[in-house]
C-alpha positions in Angstrom: 22.1 34.4 21.6 20.0 37.5 20.2 19.0 38.5 23.6 17.0 41.4 21.9 14.8 39.0 20.0 11.8 37.7 21.3 11.6 34.0 22.0 8.8 33.7 19.4 11.0 35.5 16.9 14.0 33.6 17.7 12.5 30.0 18.2 9.0 30.4 17.0 7.2 30.0 20.2 6.8 27.5 23.0 7.3 23.6 22.3 4.2 21.5 22.2 1.9 24.8 22.3 3.0 26.5 19.0 3.0 24.8 15.6 5.5 27.6 14.4 7.9 26.4 17.2 11.3 25.3 15.3 12.9 22.7 17.7 16.1 22.6 15.4 16.7 26.5 15.9 16.5 25.9 19.9 18.9 22.8 19.7 21.3 24.8 17.5 21.3 27.7 19.9 21.6 25.3 22.7 24.7 23.6 21.1 26.4 27.2 20.6 25.9 27.9 24.4 27.3 24.7 25.4 30.2 25.1 23.0 31.1 28.5 24.4 30.9 27.3 28.1 33.1 24.1 27.2 35.7 25.8 24.7 35.5 29.5 25.3 36.7 31.4 22.1 37.5 28.4 20.4 33.8 27.5 20.1 33.4 29.8 16.9 35.7 27.4 14.9 34.1 24.1 16.1 32.9 22.1 13.1 29.4 21.0 13.0 29.8 17.4 14.3 31.6 18.8 17.3 28.5 21.0 18.0 26.0 18.1 17.3 27.9 16.1 19.7 27.1 18.7 22.4 23.5 17.5 22.1 24.2 13.9 23.3 22.5 13.6 26.8 26.0 12.0 28.2 27.9 15.1 26.9 25.5 17.5 28.2 25.7 15.8 31.5 29.3 15.9 31.5 29.3 19.7 30.9 26.9 20.3 33.6 29.3 18.4 36.0 32.1 20.8 34.7 30.1 23.8 35.6 29.2 22.5 39.0 25.7 22.4 38.3 24.8 18.6 38.1 22.4 17.0 40.5 22.5 13.4 41.5 19.4 11.4 40.9 19.6 7.7 42.0 19.1 5.4 38.9 19.6 2.2 37.1 19.3 1.1 33.6 15.9 0.3 32.3 15.4 -3.5 31.5 14.7 -4.4 27.8 11.0 -4.7 28.5 10.5 -1.2 30.3 12.6 0.3 27.5 10.2 -1.2 25.0 7.3 0.1 27.0 8.7 3.8 26.7 9.3 3.2 23.0 5.5 2.4 22.7 4.5 5.5 24.7 6.6 7.7 22.5 4.9 6.3 19.5 1.5 7.0 20.8 2.4 10.5 21.7 3.9 11.0 18.0 0.5 10.4 16.6 -0.1 14.1 17.1 1.9 15.0 13.8 3.2 18.4 15.1 4.6 16.8 18.1 6.8 14.3 16.3 10.0 16.5 16.0 9.8 17.4 19.7 9.7 13.4 20.7 13.0 13.2 18.7 14.9 15.0 21.4 17.9 13.1 22.2 17.2 11.6 25.5 18.4 9.1 28.1 15.5 7.4 29.7 16.7 5.6 33.2 14.8 3.8 35.9 14.3 5.9 39.1 15.3 4.2 42.3 15.0 5.1 46.1 12.9 8.2 45.1 9.6 9.3 46.2 8.8 10.8 42.7 7.0 8.5 40.0 9.0 10.3 37.4 11.3 13.3 37.4 13.9 15.2 35.5 15.8 18.4 36.3 18.0 21.1 34.8 21.0 19.7 36.3 20.7 16.4 34.3 19.8 17.5 30.8 18.4 15.3 28.4 17.6 12.8 30.9 14.0 11.2 32.0 13.9 9.0 35.1 10.9 6.5 35.7 10.0 4.6 38.8 8.6 1.2 38.5 5.1 2.8 39.3 5.4 4.8 36.2 4.6 1.6 34.3 1.5 0.6 36.0 -0.7 1.3 33.0 -0.3 2.6 29.4 -2.1 5.9 29.7 -0.1 7.0 32.9 3.1 6.0 31.3 2.4 8.2 28.4 1.5 11.0 30.8 4.7 10.6 32.7 7.0 10.5 29.3 5.1 13.5 28.0 5.4 15.3 31.4 9.3 14.7 31.6 10.0 15.5 27.7 8.1 18.9 28.4 10.5 19.7 31.2 13.4 18.9 29.1 12.5 21.1 26.3 11.9 23.9 28.8 15.4 23.2 30.3 16.6 23.7 26.6 15.1 27.2 26.6 16.4 28.0 30.3 20.1 27.3 28.6 19.6 29.9 26.2 17.3 32.5 28.2 16.9 32.8 31.8 13.2 32.9 33.0 13.5 34.5 36.4 16.7 36.3 37.9 18.6 34.3 40.2 18.6 36.8 42.9 14.7 36.9 43.1 13.9 35.2 46.5 10.2 34.6 46.0 9.1 30.9 46.3 5.6 29.7 45.5 3.3 26.6 46.5 1.8 24.8 43.4 -1.8 24.1 43.5 -0.9 20.4 44.2 0.7 21.5 47.5 4.2 21.3 46.4 6.0 24.1 48.0 9.3 26.3 47.3 9.1 26.4 43.7 10.8 29.4 42.1 9.1 31.4 39.1 10.8 29.2 36.5 9.3 26.2 38.3 5.9 27.7 38.3 6.4 28.5 34.3 7.4 24.7 33.9 4.4 23.3 35.9 1.9 25.4 33.7 3.8 24.3 30.5 3.3 20.6 31.5 -0.5 21.0 32.3 -1.2 22.8 29.1 0.6 20.1 27.0 -1.1 17.4 28.8 -4.7 19.0 28.3 -3.9 19.2 24.7 -2.9 15.6 24.7 -6.0 14.2 26.2 -8.1 16.4 23.9 -6.4 15.0 21.1 -7.3 11.7 22.4 -11.0 12.5 23.1 -10.6 10.9 26.6 -10.0 11.3 30.3 -12.4 14.3 30.7 -11.9 14.2 34.6 -8.0 14.7 34.2 -8.7 17.5 31.6 -10.7 19.0 34.3 -8.4 18.5 37.1 -5.4 19.8 34.8 -7.4 22.8 33.8 -7.8 23.8 37.4 -4.2 23.2 38.0 -3.1 25.4 35.1 -5.6 28.0 36.2 -3.8 28.0 39.7 -0.3 28.1 38.2 -1.4 31.3 36.1 -2.8 32.8 39.1 0.7 32.3 40.7 2.4 33.9 37.8 0.0 36.8 37.3 0.4 37.6 41.0 4.3 37.7 41.1 5.9 41.2 41.8 7.4 43.2 38.9 11.0 41.7 38.4 9.9 38.1 39.6 10.4 37.3 35.8 12.9 38.1 33.0 11.3 39.6 29.7 11.4 36.0 28.4 9.9 34.8 31.5 7.2 37.3 31.0 6.6 36.3 27.4 6.3 32.4 28.3 3.9 33.2 31.2 1.6 35.3 28.9 1.7 32.7 26.3 0.6 30.1 29.0 -2.0 32.3 30.2 -3.5 32.0 26.7 -3.8 28.2 27.2 -6.0 29.0 30.2 -8.5 30.7 27.9 -8.6 27.5 25.4 -8.7 25.3 28.7 
């Protein structure tokens, strides 16, 4: 997948942060990677419709299962009322025009049950968002949870085409919130979410205390990334980490 190219040259940068980011380019690259995983040498002859089918959440999950990479997250369908609330949250987030294409990522949104988190997503369940009942307590909070998980899903797409840290790197880190055992890619993901949420709240001209908290959290994540030893991140991981460090200056 053009491993000699920087991420900026390949897809235009980092989703939600760079106006030059090209979501279509990333999704096309993801489809090719999935096609090769599913069909091997036959991937090159797949028609466009077959490639696009690989971007459906259900098909993406089936492929993870086949690869032995899937994770089980306890879930249930959303009620019609909850699904409508998610649609409203998505529409609110789309009031930032440059984000509209990013919110069109094909996603399955499910209810999260018997789980301590308020919301979650993971690489092993691609293009899925899980929301607990408490995520729906208020509209502002729901917007944040939805945006948080959409961010993660875009970064999972990037991870499909470019590894951000070597699998053999043993280091694990504690996030500024106290969440322990995170690998370098997860630290990058946390910083990316914080950067995006800061931009969202500033666009809204609201939640100054939340922005301050997120700014401190982002600074802590960047500190972790900058303190990692050589070899903790791949070239692409370094590229993304350096881009996120620029958000700390803005923040």
